Each structure stands twice: as structure tokens, then as C-alpha cells.
N, C-alpha and C positions, 0 to 999 in steps of 0.2 A: 505494501500500498505506500503510495508516494504522498506526501506533503505540502502542498501545493502551495500553505502557509509561509512555511519556511523561507523560500526564493523569494516570494513577493515583501516582506519584512526586509529582508538583508535587502532588497533593490528600493525600498522606500528609506531604509537609511541610508544609504550610500545617494540619493535624492535630496535630503535634507540637512546631512549632517554640514555638508559645506557651508552652506547656504547660513549655520547658526555658529560654523568656527572659524569666518573669513576675518582677515582685518580689516580694521574700520580707515578709513582716510582722518575720521575727526578726532582721534584720539590723535595728537602730535605731538603733549608732550609739553605745549608753551614756546618750541623751539622753531616752529614750522615745517619740521623736520624729521623724522624717525624713523630708521631704519630697523627690520627684525632680522635676524638670523636664521635661514631654513636649513642649513644645514653644515656641518664642518667635515671636512678630511684631514687627517695628519699622517705622518709619515717621519720617518726619521730617516734621513739621510747621512749615513754612516759613513761617506767619504769625508764629509767637512765636520762631522758633529754637530748637526743640527738639526732640530726638528721643526717638520714646516706644517705649519696648519695652514687652510683654504677655506673660506668660508662662501657661499653664496648669499648675498642677501634682495631682501624685497623691502618697500618703503612708501611713502608717500613724502610730499613735499606742498603747502599749502600755496594758494595761488597769491602773488605777489610776492614770492623769496624771491633769492636769488639763483637758483638752481631751477625754480616756476614763475619766470616774469609775467606780468600780466601782460607782456605784450603774446603772448600766444592765444589770446583769447577773439584774435584775428582769425587765426585756423581754426581753431574748436571754439566758439561764442557760450557753451555751456558750460565749462569746463569750470569744477572747482577744486582739486588738486591735481598734481601728477605725479603720477606713480615711479620708482625711482628703483633701477636695480643694479646691483653693485656684486662686484667680487672684492674679498679683505683680503689678504695675508699677513701671517706672521711668521718671523723667521726667528727661529732662538738660537743663540749659541749657548751649547751646554758645558763646552769648554770656558767662556768669559760669563756666562749668565747676561748677556747684552740681547734686544731684543730687533728687529724692524720690522716695522707695520707699513703697507701701503695698500693703497687699491686704487680699483677705476668704476666708474658708473656712466649708467646712460640713464636720458630722462625720456620718459615714454608718456604720451601724450593719449 
């Protein structure tokens, strides 16, 4: 005997859950710009003795900030915020306990 209610319930959860857990652009923390770490990949470079961490980031910038200037309203008149995608990298030398942090970002309208 098959139970169609289990697959139907699972499908419903997969449709509803993403709408309940997405990041809200309205919660920008007073800076006008917020990034969320999506994941983190860590590996050791044994030849240099460094721990390398790379993280993809996703966030939002308020309209009127340097990252999301008001001039974009010419292109997208109803825009309230810009989506920002970024990659951050942190390289830590285990021998000297020094660190370098750098990254790149793109703004999506």
C-alpha cells in the first residue's frame, strides 16, 4: 500500500520553506549594507603552511548608498535595494599567526 500523503507533504514543505527563510533586504543593521555568509570552504596549503578560507556571500545594499546609488532608478524605477554577491578570502599563516583578508563583489539590480 502506497502513502501519497508523504510525498505530497514533502513537496509542500519544499515549496513553503524557502519563502519563510529567505533573507530580508529590510534588515540592513543601520549601515545600509549587509552580507550573509552562505558557506565556507577551508583547506590547508601544506607547501606554505597556510590555512585558506573562501566564503561566498550574499546580501543587500540600500538604495542611495555608494554600492547602490540612486542613479540606478533610471534603469529600474521600482528598485528598493540592490542585491550584492561577493567572495571573501582569508589566508592565515600558521607559522607567523598573520592573516590577509580580501574579496570581490558584484551588484545585481
